[in-house]
GUDO-173174 format. One record per residue: x, y, z of N, C-alpha, C in turn. Coordinates in steps of 0.1 Angstrom, whole numbers, plus 5000, padded with zeros to 4 digits. Layout:
N
XYZXYZXYZ/...
//
This chain:
214
085985385343084985335352084785435364/083485455366083085545377083485495390/084085585398084485545412083285535421/083285425429082185405438082185515449/080985565451080785675461080885615475/081585685484081685645498080385675505/080085595515079085615525079685665538/078885745545079385795558079785695567/079085585567079485475576080785415573/081185415560082485365556083585455560/083285585558084285685562084585675578/083485665585083585645600084385525603/084085415597084785285600086285295596/086485355585087885365580088785455589/088185545597088985635605088685625620/088185515625087885495639089085515648/090285475643091485485651091885625654/091485715646091885855648091385915661/090385865666089785915678090785905690/091585795690092485765701093985795698/094285835686095685845682096085995680/097186035685097586175683098086205669/097986325665098486375652099986395653/100686355642102186375642102486475631/101586505622101886595611100886585600/101186645588100286635576101086575565/100386515555100986465543101286575533/100186665531100286765521099786895526/100287005521099687135525098587175515/097687265520096587325512095487225510/095487115517094287025516093187085524/091987095519090987165526089587095524/088687135533087287095532086387205536/085287225529084387335531082987295532/082287335542080887315543080187445539/079887455526079287585521077787575521/077187615533075687605534075087705525/075687815522075087915513075087875499/076087795495076087745481074887645479/074787555489073687455489072287525489/072187635497070987715497070687775483/071687825476071487875463071187775453/071787655454071487545445070087495446/069587495459068287435462067287545466/067387665460066587775465065087755462/064787685452063287665449062687565459/063487465463062987375473062787445487/063887525490063787605503062587695502/062387765491061287865489059987795491/059787675484058487605485058287565500/059287505506059187465520058787575529/059387695527059187815535057687855533/057287855521055887905518054887805525/055087675525054287585531054187605546/055387625552055487645567054787775571/054987875563054388005566052887995565/052387925554050987915552050287835564/050987735569050487655580050387735593/051387815595051487905607050388015606/050188075594049188175592047788115594/047487995589046187935591045987895605/046987845612046787795626046587905635/047388025633047388135643046788255637/045888245628045288355621044488445630/043988395641043288475651044088535662/045388505662046288565672047588615665/047488745660048488795652049788805660/049788835673050888855681051788725682/051088615684051788475685052288445671/051488475660051988445647053288525643/053288645647054488725644055788675652/055488635664056588585672057188455666/056188365662056588235656057388255643/056888355635057488385622058888435624/059088525634060388585637061288475642/060788375650061588265655062088175644/061188135635061588055624062588115614/062388245612063288325603064688325609/064688365622065988375629066688235630/065888135632066487995633067087955620/066287985609066787945596068088025592/068188155595069388225592070588175600/070388145613071388095622071887955617/070887875612071287735608072287745596/071987835587072887835575074187915579/074188015587075388095590076288005599/075787935609076687865618076987715613/076487685602076887555596077787575584/078287695582079287715573080687705580/081587625575082887615580083887575569/085087605572086187565562087487535570/088087425567089387385573090387375562/091587415565092687415555093987375562/094687275557095987235562097087325557/097587425565098587515561099987455567/100987525563102387475567102587485582/102087585588102287605602101087585611/099987525605098887495614097587475606/096587435613095287405607094387535608/094087585596093187705595091687665597/090987735605089587695608088787825607/087687815599086787925598085387875600/084587925609083187885611082288005615/081188015609080288125611081088255608/081188345618081888475616083288465622/083688345627084988335634085988265625/087188295628088288215621089588225630/090388125628091588115636092488005631/093587975638094487875633095087795645/095087665644095587575655096987525650/097987555658099287505655099287355657/100087275649099987135649100387075662/101287145670101687095683100587105693/099487185690098387195699097287105695/097287055683096286955679096486815685/095386755689095586615695094786515686/093886565677093186475669092186545660/091986485648090886535639090286405634/088986385638088286255635086886275632/086186165628084786175625083986105637/082986175642082286125653080786095649/080186005655078785975654077886065663/078486115673077786185684077986335684/077086395691077286535694076586565708/076586685712076086715726074586685727/073886675716072386645717071986515712/072986425709072686295703071886205713/071986235726071186155736069786195736/069386315730068086355730067386335716/068186345706067586335692068486235684/067986105684068786005676068786045661/069986045655070186075641071185985635/070685885627071585785622072585835612/072185935604072985985593073786115597/073686165609074386285612075686245619/076786285612078186265618078786405620/079886415627080486545629081986525628/082686625621084086635622084486705635/085386635642085786685656087186725655/087486845660088886895661089186895676/090186815680090586805694091886875696/091986965706093187045708093387065723/094587115726094987155739094887305741/094087355751093887495753095087555761/094987685764096087745771096287695786/095387625791095487575805095887425804/096287375792096687245790095587135792/094387185789093187095790092787055776/092286935775091786885762090386945759/090287005747088987065743088587015729/087387025725086986985712085987085706/086087095693085087165684084487065675/083187065674082486975665081687045654/081786985642081187045630080386945623/079086955621078186855615078386845600/077986725595078286695581077186725571/076286825575075086855567075486895552/076586965551076787025537078186985532/078686865536079986815530079786675525/080686635517080586495511081486395518/081086275518081986165524083286165518/083386175504084686165497085586275502/085086395503085986515507086386495522/085586435530085886415544086986305545/086886205537087886095538089286155533/089286235523090486295518091086385529/090286465535090786555545091286485557/090586385562091086315574092386235572/092386175560093586085557094886175554/094686305554095886395552096686405565/096086365576096786385589097486245592/098786255595099586145600099286125615/099186005619098885975633099785875638/099985865652100785765658100085625657/100885525657100285385656099585345669/100285385680099685345693098685435698/097685385705096585475711097185545723/096785665725097185755736096285725748/096785685759095985655771095185775776/095685895774094986015779093686035770/093786005757092686025749091585915751/092085795755091085685758090385725771/091085775781090385815793089485935791/089886025782088986135779087686085772/087785985763086585935757085685865767/086185805777085385735787084685845796/085385955798084786065805083686125798/083786135785082786195776081486105777/081685975777080585885778079785895791/080585905802079985935815079186065816/079786165809079086295809077786285801/077786215790076586195782075486115790/075986015797074985935806074386025817/075286115822074786205833073786295827/073986355816073086445809071786375806/071886255801070686175798069886145811/070586115822069886085835069186215840/069786325839069186455843067986485835/068086465822066886485813065786395816/065986265819064986175822064286215835/065186245845064586295858063786415857/064186505848063386625846061986595840/061986505830060786465824059886395834/060386305842059586235852059086325862/059886435866059386535875058186615870/058286645857057186725851055986635850/056086515847054986425846054386405860/055186385870054786375884053986505888/054486615885053886745889052486755882/052486715869051186725861050086635868/050486515871049386425877049086455891/049986525899049786555913048686675913/048586755903047686865903046286825898/046186705893044886665887043986615898/
//
């Protein structure tokens, strides 16, 4: 019988507790997850090629009388496309002495005593600006050299829910919630609200300036 495919919402609900509970260790070594954006690009190269041709054609038609603007826009879209695929490649692997992390051109290892959590989040730094129901992120929470809690966030664009569930469940966690992590999450919410308020004030200011000059 074919196994039922998981949905991202199910993976998120199954692992909610991990946001507030510290890691105590791993179940197995060499469990890994990889977001291979280049592999997806290769598999869907014709779709990407057709979409690129359509976008380029629209730009050429729209800015055909201004070559300078056209070249700037083309360079911007090409650079953005390359950065999107490069910086959305990542790989995590549970080694004996720590969690190996590779993303973009960078790589490193977090010892397990520095890790405070690995969980799935619905939010990212820009979620208050661009609502995205299907975008989740794997978050690695750790303690830096100054003993402050920090996080790295990696979007789910090129990974599967089943692989994510397997990777998350490989981490053993404490049963009780950690009060410091609960407080940290509250601080994050306040920070998001502050950013949203600043953004709204900026938009209102721009609108006010626009109408004041009319």
